[in-house]
N, CA, C and O of each residue as an XYZ file, in Angstrom:
244
protein
N       0.823     -1.192      0.000
C       0.000      0.000      0.000
C       0.868      1.257      0.000
O       0.561      2.228     -0.692
N       1.946      1.237      0.773
C       2.838      2.390      0.821
C       3.458      2.648     -0.551
O       3.528      3.792     -0.998
N       3.907      1.587     -1.215
C       4.530      1.752     -2.534
C       3.529      2.359     -3.526
O       3.899      3.207     -4.338
N       2.278      1.931     -3.462
C       1.251      2.488     -4.349
C       1.083      3.987     -4.085
O       0.908      4.767     -5.020
N       1.136      4.383     -2.824
C       1.018      5.805     -2.471
C       2.192      6.608     -3.016
O       2.033      7.762     -3.414
N       3.365      5.996     -3.032
C       4.553      6.668     -3.556
C       4.467      6.788     -5.070
O       4.751      7.849     -5.626
N       4.076      5.704     -5.744
C       4.001      5.716     -7.210
C       2.818      6.526     -7.733
O       2.918      7.176     -8.774
N       1.693      6.487     -7.007
C       0.479      7.160     -7.450
C      -0.064      8.045     -6.333
O      -1.057      7.704     -5.691
N       0.589      9.183     -6.102
C       0.165     10.034     -4.982
C      -1.199     10.690     -5.194
O      -1.775     11.217     -4.242
N      -1.718     10.670     -6.397
C      -3.015     11.266     -6.703
C      -3.976     10.156     -7.114
O      -4.138      9.904     -8.308
N      -4.617      9.487     -6.160
C      -5.414      8.301     -6.462
C      -6.600      8.547     -7.394
O      -7.107      7.598     -7.991
N      -7.047      9.772     -7.533
C      -8.178     10.053     -8.421
C      -7.758     10.242     -9.873
O      -8.611     10.329    -10.755
N      -6.467     10.307    -10.128
C      -5.963     10.408    -11.493
C      -5.763      9.005    -12.048
O      -5.436      8.078    -11.307
N      -5.960      8.853    -13.348
C      -5.771      7.549    -13.975
C      -4.327      7.359    -14.454
O      -4.007      6.354    -15.089
N      -3.461      8.326    -14.148
C      -2.074      8.261    -14.584
C      -1.155      8.858    -13.527
O      -1.585      9.577    -12.626
N       0.116      8.535    -13.672
C       1.143      9.099    -12.791
C       2.029     10.019    -13.626
O       2.171      9.824    -14.833
N       2.615     11.007    -12.987
C       3.556     11.915    -13.638
C       4.957     11.479    -13.238
O       5.299     11.466    -12.055
N       5.768     11.122    -14.236
C       7.121     10.647    -13.961
C       8.117     11.633    -14.552
O       8.215     11.781    -15.770
N       8.859     12.309    -13.671
C       9.869     13.276    -14.116
C      11.007     12.520    -14.788
O      11.465     11.488    -14.298
N      11.452     13.055    -15.918
C      12.500     12.411    -16.706
C      13.397     13.497    -17.280
O      13.179     13.973    -18.394
N      14.412     13.885    -16.507
C      15.280     14.979    -16.956
C      14.530     16.290    -16.923
O      14.005     16.689    -15.884
N      14.479     16.960    -18.063
C      13.833     18.271    -18.132
C      12.363     18.201    -18.558
O      11.767     19.228    -18.882
N      11.776     17.007    -18.560
C      10.375     16.865    -18.947
C       9.699     15.786    -18.085
O      10.348     15.116    -17.282
N       8.406     15.640    -18.270
C       7.608     14.686    -17.505
C       6.856     13.778    -18.462
O       6.329     14.234    -19.477
N       6.808     12.491    -18.136
C       6.001     11.544    -18.899
C       4.754     11.248    -18.094
O       4.806     11.134    -16.870
N       3.625     11.122    -18.788
C       2.349     10.798    -18.171
C       2.072      9.333    -18.473
O       1.884      8.941    -19.625
N       2.052      8.524    -17.402
C       1.987      7.069    -17.532
C       0.727      6.555    -16.837
O       0.507      6.855    -15.664
N      -0.111      5.776    -17.551
C      -1.335      5.284    -16.927
C      -1.037      4.241    -15.850
O      -0.012      3.561    -15.893
N      -1.938      4.130    -14.896
C      -1.766      3.155    -13.819
C      -1.813      1.722    -14.352
O      -1.240      0.816    -13.749
N      -2.499      1.516    -15.488
C      -2.578      0.172    -16.074
C      -1.543     -0.020    -17.187
O      -1.779     -0.751    -18.149
N      -0.416      0.635    -17.043
C       0.665      0.614    -18.033
C       1.085     -0.805    -18.414
O       1.161     -1.695    -17.568
N       1.353     -0.991    -19.689
C       1.949     -2.228    -20.185
C       3.426     -2.184    -19.785
O       4.170     -1.332    -20.270
N       3.853     -3.085    -18.912
C       5.226     -3.075    -18.404
C       6.277     -3.318    -19.489
O       7.463     -3.077    -19.263
N       5.854     -3.790    -20.659
C       6.793     -4.022    -21.759
C       7.067     -2.763    -22.575
O       7.929     -2.765    -23.453
N       6.337     -1.690    -22.286
C       6.503     -0.422    -23.003
C       7.359      0.510    -22.147
O       7.010      0.782    -20.998
N       8.482      1.006    -22.693
C       9.352      1.897    -21.916
C       8.659      3.220    -21.568
O       7.830      3.716    -22.331
N       9.004      3.772    -20.422
C       8.432      5.046    -19.979
C       8.624      6.121    -21.044
O       7.763      6.986    -21.207
N       9.727      6.081    -21.762
C       9.998      7.101    -22.792
C       8.985      7.072    -23.935
O       8.923      8.021    -24.717
N       8.190      6.007    -24.050
C       7.162      5.929    -25.096
C       5.852      6.600    -24.682
O       4.931      6.712    -25.491
N       5.766      7.042    -23.436
C       4.538      7.665    -22.970
C       4.584      9.171    -23.212
O       5.661      9.763    -23.276
N       3.399      9.791    -23.347
C       3.351     11.205    -23.723
C       3.977     12.134    -22.685
O       3.999     11.848    -21.488
N       4.479     13.245    -23.188
C       5.029     14.282    -22.331
C       4.010     15.409    -22.157
O       4.289     16.434    -21.535
N       2.841     15.193    -22.714
C       1.741     16.151    -22.596
C       0.609     15.484    -21.825
O       0.225     14.353    -22.122
N       0.084     16.184    -20.848
C      -1.016     15.667    -20.041
C      -2.260     15.473    -20.909
O      -2.541     16.316    -21.761
N      -3.013     14.386    -20.716
C      -4.226     14.209    -21.518
C      -5.269     15.259    -21.164
O      -5.323     15.742    -20.033
N      -6.088     15.601    -22.134
C      -7.160     16.562    -21.919
C      -8.291     15.962    -21.107
O      -8.265     14.769    -20.803
N      -9.288     16.767    -20.748
C     -10.385     16.284    -19.898
C     -11.203     15.148    -20.523
O     -11.774     14.338    -19.793
N     -11.271     15.071    -21.837
C     -12.034     14.015    -22.515
C     -11.117     12.979    -23.158
O     -11.527     12.263    -24.071
N      -9.874     12.902    -22.678
C      -8.906     11.960    -23.230
C      -8.363     11.053    -22.128
O      -8.477     11.349    -20.939
N      -7.775      9.947    -22.558
C      -7.101      9.053    -21.621
C      -5.850      8.492    -22.300
O      -5.714      8.552    -23.522
N      -4.952      7.955    -21.500
C      -3.728      7.354    -22.011
C      -3.915      5.840    -21.990
O      -4.310      5.275    -20.970
N      -3.633      5.183    -23.114
C      -3.760      3.733    -23.174
C      -2.558      3.077    -22.488
O      -1.546      3.737    -22.253
N      -2.662      1.797    -22.170
C      -1.534      1.091    -21.539
C      -0.263      1.091    -22.390
O       0.828      0.858    -21.871
N      -0.399      1.353    -23.699
C       0.759      1.382    -24.598
C       1.273      2.783    -24.881
O       2.252      2.943    -25.610
N       0.624      3.815    -24.311
C       1.133      5.177    -24.420
C       0.460      6.099    -25.407
O       0.944      7.206    -25.641
N      -0.645      5.674    -25.992
C      -1.371      6.550    -26.915
C      -2.394      7.371    -26.137
O      -2.951      6.899    -25.146
N      -2.638      8.589    -26.584
C      -3.708      9.414    -26.016
C      -4.902      9.262    -26.948
O      -4.809      9.516    -28.149
N      -6.038      8.838    -26.365
C      -7.243      8.647    -27.160
C      -8.430      9.305    -26.453
O      -8.353      9.668    -25.280
N      -9.519      9.447    -27.193
C     -10.746     10.007    -26.639
C     -11.361      9.011    -25.651
O     -11.291      7.801    -25.866
N     -11.953      9.507    -24.589
C     -12.649      8.639    -23.627
C     -13.926      8.076    -24.200
O     -14.457      7.091    -23.686
N     -14.422      8.682    -25.249
C     -15.715      8.264    -25.822
C     -15.609      7.017    -26.640
O     -16.609      6.547    -27.182
């Protein structure tokens, strides 16, 4: 439980923000572990978007 709190400090978000040098990657909680963090977007998804486990931003609809 503690590790989850460290990795996902914002439980109401469907993604975590991972700092990577001078930028941040937005990684979903259901991330495909075979996909490197560098493949995830550096732009936060919009209110009607979500990040797929493979790193694509798609519409929630």
